[in-house]
C-alpha positions in Angstrom: 67.0 113.1 89.6 70.8 113.2 89.7 71.1 115.5 86.7 73.9 117.6 85.2 72.8 120.6 83.2 75.4 122.5 81.2 74.8 126.0 79.7 76.3 126.3 76.2 75.5 130.0 75.6 74.0 132.9 77.4 70.4 132.0 78.1 67.1 133.3 79.4 64.7 131.1 81.4 61.0 132.0 81.8 59.9 128.7 83.3 60.7 126.8 86.6 63.6 124.4 86.6 63.1 121.8 89.3 66.1 119.8 90.6 65.8 116.5 92.4 68.4 114.3 94.0 72.1 115.2 93.6 72.4 117.6 90.6 74.9 120.0 89.0 74.2 123.2 87.1 77.4 124.1 85.2 77.3 127.4 83.3 80.6 127.0 81.5 81.2 130.6 82.1 78.0 131.8 80.5 75.2 134.0 81.9 71.8 132.6 82.9 69.1 135.3 83.0 66.2 134.6 85.4 63.4 136.3 83.5 59.7 136.6 84.2 58.5 133.3 85.4 62.0 131.9 85.5 63.2 130.2 88.7 65.4 127.4 90.1 63.8 125.2 92.7 65.3 122.5 94.8 63.0 119.6 95.7 63.0 118.2 99.3 66.1 116.2 100.3 68.0 117.3 97.2 71.3 119.1 96.6 72.4 121.3 93.7 75.9 122.5 92.9 75.8 125.7 90.9 79.2 126.4 89.3 81.0 128.4 86.6 78.0 130.7 86.0 76.8 134.2 86.1 73.2 134.4 87.5 71.4 137.5 86.5 68.0 138.8 87.7 68.1 137.2 91.2 65.5 138.3 93.7 63.2 136.6 96.2 61.4 133.7 94.7 63.9 133.0 92.0 66.2 130.5 93.7 64.9 128.5 96.6 64.5 125.2 98.4 61.0 123.7 98.7 61.7 122.8 102.3 64.4 122.9 104.9 66.1 119.7 103.7 67.7 121.1 100.6 71.3 122.2 100.0 72.7 124.6 97.4 76.4 124.6 96.8 78.0 127.7 95.1 81.2 127.1 93.3 82.5 129.9 91.0 79.3 132.0 90.8 78.6 135.7 90.1 75.2 136.3 91.7 73.6 139.5 90.3 70.6 140.7 92.3 68.3 143.3 90.9 66.1 143.4 94.1 66.2 142.1 97.6 66.5 138.4 98.1 65.6 136.3 101.1 66.9 132.7 101.7 64.2 131.2 103.9 64.7 127.4 103.8 67.5 124.9 103.5 71.2 125.7 103.6 74.1 126.5 101.4 77.8 125.7 101.1 80.3 128.1 99.5 82.9 125.9 97.8 84.5 128.4 95.4 84.3 132.1 94.6 80.7 133.3 95.2 80.4 137.0 94.4 77.2 138.8 95.3 76.7 141.9 93.1 74.0 144.6 93.2 72.7 147.4 95.5 70.2 145.3 97.5 70.0 142.9 100.4 70.6 139.2 100.8 68.5 138.2 103.7 69.4 135.0 105.7 66.3 133.7 107.5 66.7 129.9 107.4 67.1 128.0 110.6 69.8 125.7 109.2 73.6 126.4 109.4 75.3 127.3 106.1 79.1 126.8 105.6 81.9 128.7 103.8 84.3 125.8 103.2 88.1 125.9 103.4 88.1 126.6 99.6 85.2 129.1 99.8 85.3 132.8 99.3 82.0 134.7 99.7 82.2 138.3 98.6 79.6 141.0 99.1 80.5 143.6 96.4 80.0 147.3 96.6 76.5 148.3 97.7 75.4 144.8 98.8 74.2 144.0 102.3 74.0 140.6 104.1 71.2 140.7 106.6 71.3 138.0 109.3 67.7 137.5 110.5 67.2 133.8 111.1 63.8 132.6 112.4 65.5 131.1 115.4 67.6 132.5 118.2 71.0 131.2 116.9 74.1 133.3 116.3 76.1 130.6 114.6 74.2 129.8 111.4 76.8 131.3 109.1 79.9 129.2 109.8 83.4 129.1 108.3 85.3 125.8 108.2 88.9 127.0 108.7 91.1 130.1 108.5 91.1 129.6 104.7 87.4 130.2 104.5 86.8 133.8 103.6 83.9 136.3 104.1 84.7 139.4 102.1 83.1 142.8 102.5 84.0 145.1 99.6 82.3 148.4 100.4 79.4 146.3 101.7 77.4 145.9 104.9 76.9 143.1 107.4 73.6 143.5 109.3 72.2 141.6 112.2 69.1 141.9 114.3 69.2 141.4 118.1 69.7 137.7 117.4 73.3 138.7 116.9 75.8 137.0 114.6 79.1 135.3 115.7 82.0 134.9 113.3 84.6 132.3 114.0 87.4 130.2 112.5 87.6 131.8 109.1 88.9 135.1 107.7 87.0 138.3 107.4 88.4 140.4 104.5 87.5 144.1 104.4 88.0 146.5 101.5 86.6 149.9 100.8 84.2 151.6 103.2 82.3 148.7 104.8 79.9 148.8 107.6 78.4 146.7 110.5 74.8 147.3 111.7 73.4 145.7 114.8 70.2 147.6 115.1 68.6 147.8 118.6 71.2 145.6 120.3 71.5 146.5 124.0 73.4 143.5 125.4 76.5 141.4 124.6 74.3 138.4 123.8 72.7 140.5 120.9 76.0 141.8 119.5 77.9 141.1 116.3 80.7 139.0 117.8 84.2 138.3 116.7 85.2 135.0 118.1 83.6 132.9 120.8 86.3 132.8 123.5 87.8 129.5 122.2 91.3 130.1 120.9 91.0 127.4 118.2 88.0 129.2 116.8 89.5 132.6 116.5 88.6 134.7 113.5 91.3 136.3 111.4 90.6 139.9 110.2 92.4 141.5 107.2 91.7 145.2 106.5 92.9 146.2 103.0 94.9 149.3 102.2 92.8 152.4 102.7 89.8 150.3 103.8 87.6 150.9 106.9 85.1 148.9 108.8 82.6 151.1 110.7 80.1 150.0 113.4 77.1 152.1 112.5 74.8 150.8 115.2 74.6 148.3 118.0 77.4 146.4 119.7 80.6 144.8 118.4 82.0 142.3 120.9 85.6 141.1 120.4 85.8 137.7 122.2 89.3 136.5 121.4 92.8 137.1 122.5 94.6 140.2 121.4 
């Protein structure tokens, strides 16, 4: 418990690393390859800060909480998926630059709320999708702490089921050709929502030069002052 692990060189893991208590995984700028049999698992009631690292080979079952009480924190992390990944239990905080790279989907299914902090920047890079499919009817499980918290779509997709997703307080950055998908939504309560009608919670949106944000399916509800 309460362990700090530092990576001194690019490494391959083929076993399970269990973290208990309050722990830190510091990559010191190196790459950690999650090979066959390699995984990072957070024990109940524990938290793990992952920082200054490139994680390669991420897919479902490679990084997860054993139950809903765990918390991952992502500092400066390049997260390289080679297949779809689903986050099913626990929560995460984004405290630095968390860049998700690949041509697959990050699925959000946990029933707990995760937070992009005021110092956090979560970027979905070209070809990545974030699919909001929590196993509870809650539109507010991806939260931003303040206007300085950033969710960045860089030729990426934000997807929601009819649960809907509501973005407030932070900043949505858009670059490249990015898309919103809200499949099968037929009512405002099922929409991808910008804001919640509370002026103090308004979302800032910055569209980069030459960028576009297209609603491909469903409903986009703008619930804040012009």
